[in-house]
C-alpha positions in Angstrom: 9.9 8.7 -20.2 11.4 5.2 -19.7 10.1 3.4 -16.7 12.9 2.4 -14.3 12.2 -1.0 -12.9 12.8 -1.7 -9.2 11.6 -3.9 -6.3 8.0 -2.8 -6.7 8.0 -4.4 -10.2 9.3 -7.7 -8.9 7.3 -10.8 -8.1 10.3 -13.2 -7.7 11.5 -12.1 -4.2 14.8 -14.0 -4.5 16.3 -11.6 -2.0 14.0 -13.1 0.6 14.4 -16.7 -0.5 18.1 -16.6 -1.2 17.8 -18.8 -4.2 19.8 -16.6 -6.5 17.1 -16.3 -9.2 17.2 -12.5 -9.5 15.5 -10.7 -12.4 17.7 -8.6 -14.7 16.6 -5.4 -13.1 17.1 -6.6 -9.5 18.1 -3.8 -7.1 20.2 -6.3 -5.1 22.4 -7.3 -8.0 22.7 -3.7 -9.2 23.6 -2.2 -5.8 26.6 0.2 -5.5 28.9 -1.8 -3.2 29.7 1.4 -1.3 26.0 2.1 -0.7 25.6 -1.4 0.8 28.8 -1.0 2.9 27.6 2.4 4.2 24.2 1.0 5.1 25.8 -2.0 7.0 28.1 0.3 8.8 25.2 2.3 10.1 23.8 -0.8 11.8 27.0 -0.8 13.9 25.9 2.4 15.6 24.7 1.6 19.1 21.1 2.9 18.8 20.7 1.3 15.4 22.1 -2.0 16.5 19.9 -2.1 19.5 16.8 -1.3 17.5 17.7 -3.8 14.8 18.1 -6.7 17.2 14.9 -5.7 19.1 12.8 -5.5 15.9 14.1 -8.9 14.6 13.4 -10.5 18.0 9.8 -9.1 18.2 9.1 -10.3 14.7 10.5 -13.8 15.3 9.1 -14.4 18.8 5.6 -13.1 18.1 5.0 -13.6 14.4 1.3 -13.4 13.7 0.6 -13.5 17.4 1.0 -9.9 18.7 -1.1 -6.9 17.7 0.6 -3.7 16.6 0.1 -2.3 20.1 1.7 -5.3 21.7 4.6 -5.2 19.3 5.3 -1.6 20.1 5.4 -2.3 23.8 7.7 -5.3 23.3 10.0 -3.3 21.0 10.1 -0.5 23.6 11.1 -2.8 26.4 13.9 -4.4 24.3 15.4 -1.0 23.5 15.1 0.1 27.1 12.5 2.7 26.4 10.7 3.7 29.6 9.0 6.9 28.6 6.8 6.8 25.5 5.6 9.9 23.6 2.4 9.9 21.6 2.0 12.4 18.8 -1.7 12.3 18.1 -4.2 13.8 15.7 -6.7 15.8 17.8 -9.4 13.8 16.1 -8.0 10.6 17.6 -7.6 11.7 21.2 -10.0 9.1 22.4 -8.0 6.4 20.8 -4.8 7.9 22.1 -6.1 8.0 25.6 -6.9 4.3 25.3 -3.4 3.6 23.9 -1.9 5.6 26.8 -3.9 3.6 29.3 -2.6 0.4 27.8 1.0 1.6 27.9 0.6 2.8 31.5 -1.0 -0.5 32.5 2.2 -2.2 31.3 4.5 0.1 33.2 5.5 2.8 30.8 5.5 6.5 31.5 3.5 8.3 28.8 3.4 11.9 27.5 1.3 12.9 24.6 0.9 16.0 22.4 -2.0 16.6 20.0 -1.6 18.2 16.6 -3.4 21.5 17.5 -1.2 22.2 20.5 -0.1 25.9 20.4 -3.4 26.9 18.8 -1.6 28.7 15.9 -4.0 30.0 13.2 -3.2 28.5 9.8 -2.8 31.9 8.3 0.2 32.6 10.6 2.0 29.8 8.7 1.2 31.2 5.3 -1.6 28.7 4.7 -4.4 30.0 2.5 -7.4 31.3 4.4 -9.7 28.8 2.5 -8.0 25.9 4.3 -9.5 27.3 7.6 -12.9 25.9 6.4 -11.8 22.6 7.9 -10.4 24.2 11.1 -8.8 27.5 11.9 -5.9 26.1 14.0 -3.0 24.6 12.1 -1.6 21.1 12.7 1.7 21.7 14.3 3.8 18.5 14.0 7.1 20.3 14.4 5.9 21.6 17.7 4.7 18.1 18.7 8.2 16.8 18.0 9.9 19.6 19.9 7.6 19.2 23.0 8.3 15.5 23.1 12.0 16.2 22.6 11.8 18.5 25.7 10.0 15.7 27.6 12.9 13.4 26.7 10.8 10.6 25.5 12.6 7.4 24.6 10.3 6.3 21.8 7.6 8.2 20.1 4.4 6.8 18.7 2.4 8.4 15.9 -1.4 8.2 16.1 -3.2 9.4 13.0 -1.2 12.4 11.9 -2.1 13.7 8.5 -0.1 12.9 5.4 2.9 15.3 5.4 2.4 16.3 9.0 3.6 12.9 9.9 6.6 13.5 7.6 7.6 16.6 9.5 7.1 14.9 12.9 9.5 12.1 11.8 12.0 14.7 10.6 12.2 16.7 13.9 11.8 13.9 16.5 15.0 13.2 18.5 13.7 9.8 19.6 13.0 6.9 17.3 9.5 6.9 15.9 7.0 4.1 15.2 3.4 4.4 14.0 0.4 2.9 15.7 -2.3 4.4 13.5 -2.1 5.7 9.9 -4.8 8.2 9.1 -7.4 7.5 6.3 -10.6 9.3 7.1 -12.5 7.5 4.2 -11.4 4.0 5.1 -11.6 4.1 8.9 -7.8 4.5 9.2 -7.2 1.4 7.2 -5.4 2.7 4.1 -4.4 -0.7 2.8 -8.1 -1.4 2.0 -7.7 0.9 -1.0 -4.9 -1.4 -2.3 -6.9 -4.5 -1.7 -9.8 -3.1 -3.7 -7.9 -1.2 -6.4 -9.1 -3.8 -9.0 -12.7 -3.6 -7.9 -14.4 -1.0 -5.7 -11.5 1.5 -5.8 -10.7 0.9 -9.4 -10.7 4.7 -9.9 -7.2 4.7 -8.3 -5.9 2.7 -11.3 -8.0 4.7 -13.8 -10.6 1.9 -14.0 -14.3 1.9 -13.4 -15.4 0.1 -10.2 -17.0 -3.3 -10.7 -20.5 -4.1 -9.5 -20.2 -7.0 -7.1 
């Protein structure tokens, strides 16, 4: 199968620099004009426009100064979000309590829902019984989203939902969603470490033997 080159195969980054030195396969120079027009039109929608301006301002004013938690609060203020929802993994409830305490200290109302809310057995969702070996109750991200929708949160924050469960939460959340913590049980919830070490300790990800250092 022929490999289709795209942005992930580019090291030029002319789209960022604006110097016009685009590679032959550049996504920018091969864009369907209608796709670009449709995307730009979406930014004119009120919620999208407000979020776009807020995100750009947070980045510009606090570049390499604010932690992710601080950026979330600043972004929330700029879009007028007063009630924050937290969709948390049950295994990170302690971290979510701390996050909620920080949000409340800074004047936000907070409502959180853990992934096991509803206490639905995995087998009721058609999940193989063997999966109950790591817990009988199913993660329920759709319920988390619906509960936060009912709570009428203005911005939802994900804390460590599993791969796929986070996808379903994003899909069903009425409010905009941002992520505070991305789960990686092996790497202490720091998944980018696997990328930094893919040519050494985690060489197995690229089909290589790990190097002894």
